[in-house]
C-alpha positions in Angstrom: 48.9 23.7 -37.6 47.6 27.5 -37.9 50.6 28.7 -35.1 53.0 26.8 -37.5 51.8 28.4 -40.8 51.4 31.8 -38.7 55.0 31.7 -37.6 56.7 31.0 -41.3 54.5 33.5 -42.7 55.8 36.0 -40.2 59.4 34.9 -41.2 58.7 35.1 -45.1 57.2 38.5 -44.5 60.0 39.7 -42.1 63.2 38.2 -44.4 61.5 40.0 -47.7 61.2 43.5 -46.3 64.8 43.0 -44.3 66.7 41.8 -47.2 65.1 43.3 -50.3 65.8 46.9 -49.6 69.5 46.0 -48.4 70.1 44.3 -51.5 68.7 47.2 -53.9 70.6 49.6 -51.8 73.8 47.6 -52.2 73.5 47.2 -56.2 72.5 50.8 -56.5 75.7 51.9 -55.1 77.9 49.9 -57.5 78.5 46.8 -55.2 79.6 43.9 -56.8 77.2 41.0 -57.1 79.2 38.4 -55.0 79.4 41.6 -52.4 75.5 42.0 -52.5 75.1 38.1 -52.2 77.3 37.7 -48.9 75.4 40.4 -47.2 72.1 38.6 -48.2 73.7 35.1 -46.8 74.6 37.3 -43.3 71.1 38.6 -43.5 69.9 35.4 -43.9 71.2 33.9 -41.6 71.0 36.2 -38.7 67.3 35.8 -39.3 67.3 32.1 -39.4 69.1 32.0 -35.5 66.8 34.7 -34.5 63.6 32.9 -35.7 65.4 29.2 -34.4 66.2 31.2 -30.5 62.7 32.5 -31.0 61.2 29.1 -31.7 62.9 27.0 -29.0 63.5 29.5 -26.5 59.8 30.7 -26.3 57.3 29.4 -28.2 58.0 25.9 -28.4 58.3 25.4 -24.7 55.1 27.6 -23.9 52.8 26.3 -26.7 54.2 22.2 -27.2 56.7 21.2 -24.4 54.6 22.4 -21.5 51.2 20.8 -22.8 53.1 17.7 -23.6 54.5 17.5 -20.0 51.0 18.6 -18.5 49.8 15.4 -20.4 52.7 13.3 -19.2 52.1 13.8 -15.5 47.9 13.3 -16.0 49.1 9.8 -17.5 51.2 9.0 -14.3 48.1 10.2 -12.2 46.0 7.8 -14.3 48.3 4.9 -14.2 48.8 5.2 -10.0 44.6 5.8 -9.9 44.9 9.3 -8.4 41.9 10.7 -9.7 42.1 14.2 -8.5 44.7 15.0 -10.8 44.3 12.5 -14.1 42.2 15.0 -15.6 43.7 18.3 -17.5 42.2 21.5 -15.9 40.2 23.7 -18.7 41.9 26.4 -17.8 45.2 24.6 -19.3 43.7 23.5 -22.3 44.8 25.5 -25.2 42.7 26.1 -28.5 44.9 24.2 -31.0 45.8 21.1 -32.1 47.4 19.8 -29.2 44.3 21.3 -26.9 41.9 18.9 -28.9 44.1 16.1 -27.9 44.1 17.1 -24.4 40.4 17.4 -24.3 40.0 14.2 -26.4 42.3 12.7 -23.6 40.0 14.2 -20.6 36.8 13.0 -22.3 38.3 9.5 -22.8 39.4 9.5 -19.2 36.2 10.4 -17.7 34.0 8.2 -20.0 36.6 5.2 -18.5 36.1 6.0 -15.3 32.3 6.3 -15.3 32.2 2.7 -17.1 34.2 1.5 -14.0 32.0 3.1 -11.7 28.9 1.4 -13.3 31.2 -2.0 -13.2 31.7 -1.9 -10.0 28.2 -0.9 -8.8 26.9 -3.7 -11.4 29.7 -6.4 -9.6 28.1 -5.2 -6.1 24.4 -5.8 -7.3 25.7 -9.3 -8.5 26.6 -10.2 -5.5 23.8 -9.2 -3.4 21.8 -11.1 -6.0 24.4 -14.2 -5.4 23.3 -13.5 -1.8 19.5 -13.4 -2.2 19.6 -16.5 -4.5 21.1 -18.4 -2.0 18.3 -16.9 0.7 15.5 -17.5 -1.6 16.5 -21.1 -1.6 17.1 -21.3 2.2 13.7 -19.3 2.9 11.8 -21.9 0.7 13.4 -25.0 2.7 12.4 -22.6 6.1 9.1 -21.7 4.6 8.5 -25.8 4.3 9.6 -27.0 7.5 7.6 -24.2 9.7 4.3 -24.7 7.5 3.4 -28.1 9.4 3.8 -27.1 12.8 2.3 -23.5 12.2 -0.7 -25.5 10.8 -0.7 -27.8 14.1 -0.4 -24.7 16.5 -3.2 -22.7 14.6 -5.6 -25.5 15.1 -4.9 -26.2 18.4 -5.4 -22.2 19.5 -8.9 -23.0 17.3 -9.7 -25.7 19.7 -8.7 -23.9 23.1 -11.4 -21.1 21.7 -14.3 -23.4 21.2 -13.4 -25.0 24.6 -13.3 -21.8 26.9 -15.7 -18.8 27.8 -13.3 -16.7 29.7 -13.0 -13.6 28.2 -9.9 -12.5 29.1 -8.3 -16.1 28.0 -10.4 -15.4 24.3 -8.6 -12.4 24.0 -5.0 -14.2 24.5 -6.3 -16.8 22.1 -7.2 -14.1 19.4 -4.1 -12.7 19.8 -2.1 -15.8 19.4 -4.0 -16.5 16.3 -3.4 -13.4 14.8 0.4 -14.2 15.2 -0.1 -17.3 13.7 -1.7 -16.5 10.8 1.1 -13.5 10.8 3.5 -16.2 10.8 2.0 -18.2 8.0 2.0 -14.9 5.9 5.7 -14.6 6.7 5.7 -18.2 5.6 4.3 -17.8 2.2 6.6 -14.0 1.9 9.5 -16.7 2.3 8.4 -18.6 -0.8 8.2 -15.6 -3.1 11.8 -15.0 -2.7 12.4 -18.4 -4.3 8.7 -18.4 -6.5 7.0 -15.5 -7.8 3.4 -15.4 -7.1 0.5 -12.8 -8.5 -0.9 -11.0 -5.8 -4.5 -10.2 -4.6 -4.9 -6.3 -4.4 -7.5 -3.9 -3.3 -8.6 -0.6 -1.4 -7.5 -0.9 2.0 -7.2 1.9 4.7 -3.7 3.2 5.2 -4.8 3.9 9.5 -5.7 0.2 9.5 -2.4 -1.3 8.0 -0.4 1.2 10.8 -2.5 -0.2 13.5 -2.1 -3.9 12.3 1.6 -3.3 11.8 2.2 -1.6 14.7 0.3 -4.5 16.9 3.0 -7.1 15.3 6.0 -4.4 16.2 5.0 -4.0 19.6 5.1 -7.7 21.1 8.8 -6.7 20.9 9.7 -5.2 24.5 11.3 -2.3 23.1 8.4 -0.9 21.6 6.7 -0.6 25.6 9.3 2.5 26.0 8.3 4.6 23.1 5.4 6.5 22.4 4.1 6.0 19.2 1.3 8.2 17.3 -0.9 7.0 14.8 -1.7 10.4 12.8 -3.1 9.0 9.5 -6.5 10.1 8.2 -8.8 6.8 8.8 -10.5 8.2 5.4 -7.0 7.7 3.5 -6.8 4.4 1.3 -4.5 2.7 -0.8 -4.4 0.2 -3.1 -2.8 -3.3 -2.3 -2.4 -6.3 -0.9 -2.9 -5.8 3.0 -0.8 -8.6 4.1 2.0 -7.4 2.0 1.9 -3.8 2.8 1.6 -4.5 6.8 4.7 -6.4 6.0 6.1 -3.5 4.4 4.9 -1.2 7.8 6.3 -3.7 9.8 9.7 -3.4 8.8 9.9 0.3 8.3 8.2 0.6 12.2 10.7 -2.2 13.4 13.5 0.1 11.8 12.3 2.9 13.8 11.9 1.1 17.1 15.5 0.2 16.9 16.9 3.4 16.2 15.2 5.4 18.8 16.6 5.8 22.2 14.7 4.0 25.5 13.2 6.1 27.6 12.2 8.8 25.4 11.9 7.5 21.9 9.0 8.4 19.7 7.6 7.4 16.6 5.2 9.5 14.9 3.2 8.4 11.6 1.9 10.8 9.2 0.0 10.7 5.4 -0.5 13.2 3.0 -2.0 13.2 -0.8 0.7 13.3 -3.0 0.4 13.1 -6.6 3.2 11.7 -8.9 3.8 11.2 -12.6 0.1 12.3 -12.8 -1.0 9.6 -10.8 -2.8 9.9 -7.5 -1.2 8.7 -4.1 -0.9 8.8 -0.6 2.4 9.6 1.2 3.0 7.4 4.6 5.9 8.9 6.3 7.1 7.0 9.4 8.9 9.6 11.9 11.4 8.9 14.8 13.6 10.9 17.1 16.6 8.7 17.2 19.8 10.0 16.0 19.3 9.8 11.9 20.9 7.7 9.6 24.4 8.0 9.0 25.6 9.6 5.8 27.4 6.7 4.8 24.9 4.3 4.8 21.8 6.6 3.4 22.4 6.2 0.0 22.7 2.7 0.2 19.6 2.4 2.7 17.5 -0.1 0.8 20.4 -2.3 -0.6 20.4 -5.8 1.0 22.5 -6.3 3.9 23.1 -2.7 4.5 22.7 -2.1 7.9 24.4 -0.4 11.3 23.0 -3.3 13.5 23.8 -6.5 11.4 25.2 -8.1 14.2 22.8 -6.8 17.1 19.2 -6.4 16.2 19.0 -6.4 12.0 19.8 -8.5 9.2 20.0 -5.6 6.8 17.0 -6.9 5.0 13.8 -5.5 6.1 14.1 -2.5 4.0 15.3 -4.1 1.4 12.0 -6.5 1.5 9.8 -3.5 2.2 11.2 -2.0 -1.0 10.3 -4.6 -3.1 7.2 -4.8 -2.1 6.2 -1.3 -2.3 7.7 -1.6 -6.0 5.5 -4.5 -6.7 2.8 -2.0 -5.8 3.4 0.4 -8.0 4.8 2.7 -5.4 8.0 4.3 -4.1 9.9 4.0 -0.6 12.5 6.8 0.4 14.4 7.8 3.4 16.2 11.2 4.6 17.2 12.5 7.7 14.7 15.3 9.3 15.7 18.8 10.4 14.7 18.4 13.9 16.8 15.3 14.2 15.8 11.7 13.7 14.9 9.8 10.4 12.0 9.8 7.8 11.1 6.8 5.8 8.0 7.7 3.2 6.2 5.2 1.4 4.0 6.4 -1.6 1.3 4.4 -2.7 -1.2 4.9 -5.3 -5.1 5.7 -4.3 -8.2 4.0 -5.6 -9.5 5.8 -9.0 
């Protein structure tokens, strides 16, 4: 609108200053009124033709036709799903009303794409939740079937412990007893997929959790070819349910064991004091010297069924379960690739007040 008004203002001034002096000169020279009118008509016609040519050849193509063509091209890109070309570059957006329309269109398309991305993520989460619901029902059924034979096995081991005095046999039976207790805990965890239960929490030594978790992971034959080092300070304590936290570190350590090469694989566990959001806590880092986490997997590493070993040694649920348990304890779990090579999974848990 400003450009339109400015154009006609300039045209009016040009016509005035070009016609009036000529008209006054002819009248003063004694020309007739009719002749002056013809001269005035010719001059105004020439100005009109020049104005139309200027408008159609320069102003309209530059400030109207080109922006409209650019918007049409962007609309075609939007319909074709070409996200790289659907937004008009800011350098091509003018400061007039058409420019405002172009900017408004950019904002609308950007908001539409953002909502589409959010909807796609919501649909993926919904699909995962559907699978987790089915898994929860299956888990409850499996836990029910496991409880009876586990109870019989546990009772049989206790009877054997009472009837033998051989130290080596007692040691192996004690290990079997710990494994059956671990299986019973896992069975209870399976029920947690379908039924929420309140967890008992207490201060617990972080180093002890790592040792207990590694004792269970070490049953895997792969673990015998790996150098494991627990560098956690024995004085470091966290608040949580010991059984559930052992499950967290079992999943994290198993992930590291499956990632490293054998022989020559190393898994190191370190801990440090870290305060987050004004709350004191301990960050336990599990580091390995494997190939690291692929860049396309890293952003979704804690999502359900996300794994590069889904058909081999993994189910894609271990780290998802670990994240859920850590979140219930008021902590966080993160994953990253180390500069030296390999991956690092860090579990942060609050410390006792």
